[in-house]
C-alpha positions as CSV (number, residue, x, y, z in Angstrom):
1,X,0.0,0.0,0.0
2,X,1.6,3.3,-1.1
3,X,1.8,5.5,2.0
4,X,0.6,8.6,0.1
5,X,-2.5,6.8,-1.0
6,X,-3.2,5.5,2.5
7,X,-2.7,9.0,4.0
8,X,-5.0,10.6,1.4
9,X,-7.8,8.0,1.9
10,X,-7.6,8.2,5.7
11,X,-7.6,12.0,5.8
12,X,-10.7,12.0,3.6
13,X,-12.3,9.5,6.0
14,X,-11.3,11.5,9.1
15,X,-13.3,14.5,7.8
16,X,-16.6,12.6,7.8
17,X,-19.1,12.2,10.6
18,X,-18.9,9.1,12.8
19,X,-21.9,7.6,11.1
20,X,-20.5,8.0,7.6
21,X,-17.1,6.7,8.8
22,X,-18.9,3.6,10.1
23,X,-20.5,2.9,6.7
24,X,-17.1,3.2,5.0
25,X,-15.4,1.0,7.6
26,X,-18.0,-1.7,7.3
27,X,-17.8,-1.5,3.5
28,X,-14.0,-1.9,3.6
29,X,-14.4,-5.3,5.2
30,X,-16.3,-6.7,2.2
31,X,-14.2,-7.1,-0.9
32,X,-15.9,-6.0,-4.1
33,X,-19.4,-4.7,-3.2
34,X,-21.5,-4.6,-0.1
35,X,-25.2,-4.8,-0.4
36,X,-27.2,-1.9,1.0
37,X,-29.4,-4.4,3.0
38,X,-26.3,-5.6,4.8
39,X,-25.3,-2.0,5.7
40,X,-28.8,-1.3,6.9
41,X,-29.0,-4.5,8.8
42,X,-25.8,-3.9,10.7
43,X,-25.7,-0.1,11.0
44,X,-29.2,1.3,10.4
45,X,-27.7,4.4,8.9
46,X,-29.6,7.6,8.3
47,X,-30.1,8.7,4.7
48,X,-27.9,11.7,5.5
49,X,-25.0,9.5,6.7
50,X,-25.3,7.3,3.6
51,X,-25.3,10.4,1.4
52,X,-22.3,11.8,3.2
53,X,-20.4,8.5,2.7
54,X,-21.2,8.6,-1.0
55,X,-20.3,12.3,-1.3
56,X,-16.9,11.6,0.2
57,X,-15.7,10.2,-3.1
58,X,-14.7,6.9,-1.5
59,X,-17.9,5.0,-2.2
60,X,-20.1,4.6,-5.2
61,X,-23.7,3.5,-5.3
62,X,-24.1,0.6,-7.8
63,X,-27.7,-0.6,-8.1
64,X,-28.5,-2.0,-4.7
65,X,-24.9,-2.2,-3.6
66,X,-22.1,0.1,-2.4
67,X,-18.5,-0.2,-3.7
68,X,-15.3,1.6,-3.2
69,X,-14.3,3.8,-6.1
70,X,-10.9,2.0,-6.1
71,X,-9.7,-1.2,-4.5
72,X,-6.6,0.7,-3.1
73,X,-9.0,2.9,-1.1
74,X,-10.8,-0.1,0.3
75,X,-7.6,-1.8,1.3
76,X,-6.3,1.5,2.9
77,X,-9.3,1.7,5.1
78,X,-9.3,-2.1,5.9
79,X,-5.7,-2.1,7.0
80,X,-6.3,0.9,9.2
81,X,-9.0,-0.9,11.2
82,X,-8.1,-1.9,14.7
83,X,-7.6,-5.6,15.5
84,X,-10.2,-5.1,18.2
85,X,-12.8,-3.9,15.7
86,X,-12.4,-6.0,12.6
87,X,-13.0,-9.6,13.9
88,X,-16.3,-8.6,15.6
89,X,-17.4,-6.8,12.5
90,X,-16.6,-9.8,10.4
91,X,-18.6,-11.9,12.8
92,X,-21.6,-9.6,12.5
93,X,-21.3,-9.7,8.7
94,X,-21.2,-13.5,8.7
95,X,-24.1,-13.7,11.0
96,X,-26.2,-11.4,8.9
97,X,-25.3,-13.3,5.7
98,X,-26.3,-16.6,7.3
99,X,-29.5,-15.2,8.8
100,X,-30.5,-14.0,5.4
101,X,-30.0,-17.5,4.0
102,X,-27.4,-16.3,1.5
103,X,-27.3,-18.4,-1.7
104,X,-24.6,-20.9,-2.4
105,X,-22.8,-18.4,-4.6
106,X,-21.7,-16.5,-1.4
107,X,-20.0,-19.5,0.2
108,X,-16.6,-18.2,-0.5
109,X,-17.6,-14.8,0.9
110,X,-18.9,-16.5,4.1
111,X,-15.6,-18.4,4.4
112,X,-13.8,-15.1,4.1
113,X,-15.7,-13.5,7.0
114,X,-15.5,-16.7,9.1
115,X,-11.7,-16.8,8.8
116,X,-11.4,-13.1,9.6
117,X,-13.8,-13.4,12.5
118,X,-11.8,-16.3,13.9
119,X,-14.9,-18.5,13.9
120,X,-13.3,-22.0,13.7
121,X,-16.6,-23.9,13.6
122,X,-17.9,-21.8,10.7
123,X,-14.7,-22.2,8.8
124,X,-14.8,-26.0,9.3
125,X,-18.4,-26.1,8.2
126,X,-18.2,-23.7,5.2
127,X,-14.6,-24.1,3.7
128,X,-14.9,-27.7,2.5
129,X,-18.1,-26.9,0.7
130,X,-16.7,-23.8,-0.8
131,X,-13.6,-25.8,-1.9
132,X,-15.8,-28.3,-3.6
133,X,-17.9,-25.6,-5.3
134,X,-14.7,-23.9,-6.6
135,X,-13.4,-27.2,-7.8
136,X,-16.6,-27.9,-9.7
137,X,-16.3,-24.5,-11.4
138,X,-12.6,-25.3,-12.4
139,X,-11.3,-22.6,-10.0
140,X,-8.6,-24.8,-8.6
141,X,-6.5,-22.1,-7.0
142,X,-9.5,-20.9,-5.1
143,X,-10.3,-24.5,-4.1
144,X,-6.8,-25.0,-2.8
145,X,-7.1,-21.7,-0.8
146,X,-10.4,-23.0,0.8
147,X,-8.8,-26.3,1.7
148,X,-5.9,-24.4,3.3
149,X,-8.4,-22.4,5.3
150,X,-10.3,-25.5,6.4
151,X,-7.1,-27.2,7.5
152,X,-5.9,-24.2,9.4
153,X,-9.0,-24.6,11.6
154,X,-9.3,-28.4,11.6
155,X,-7.2,-29.3,14.7
156,X,-10.2,-30.6,16.5
157,X,-11.4,-32.8,13.6
158,X,-10.8,-36.6,13.5
159,X,-7.5,-37.6,11.8
160,X,-9.4,-39.3,9.0
161,X,-11.3,-36.1,8.1
162,X,-8.1,-34.0,8.2
163,X,-6.4,-36.6,6.0
164,X,-9.2,-36.4,3.4
165,X,-8.7,-32.6,3.5
166,X,-5.0,-32.9,2.9
167,X,-5.6,-35.3,0.1
168,X,-8.1,-32.8,-1.5
169,X,-5.6,-30.0,-1.1
170,X,-2.8,-32.0,-2.6
171,X,-4.9,-32.8,-5.6
172,X,-5.8,-29.1,-6.1
173,X,-2.1,-28.1,-5.7
174,X,-1.2,-30.7,-8.3
175,X,-3.7,-29.3,-10.8
176,X,-2.3,-25.7,-10.5
177,X,1.3,-26.9,-10.5
178,X,2.0,-26.0,-6.9
179,X,3.6,-29.3,-5.9
180,X,5.7,-27.7,-3.1
């Protein structure tokens, strides 16, 4: 992250009201786009706060979603978040996605938030399914990443289950020429 970019983004963020800052911080935790329903479910922002966040130049409204104007801006905000804030926010995002009954296409997204929330049980539940889904799409690098996530949180699983995960990971690594 170029220091100048981070300074520019964070100085723009600092000029906003706390409510607008909350919208931008929450949005930074979701790569790509964040749905407005998710922002409303977690923050219940006023229309004025949402408008201020959009007027900041950091966020754009895209249909029923919000997105950062540039990925560097999102990363600049995300890396500035305190380690005390981010895991709890990821846990709230995961909970909201699961309450909503998010479709299968968001499995990878739920794994992302479960890992960052430190929710071992959710990672063990979601990552293998996300890996299989990625494998079925031919996204073998993604599948390998999900198997790695599952294994990083699999210490409590029976040895046979962990062995099956290692076997699946080794196959995915073979397919993407990552034998090491």
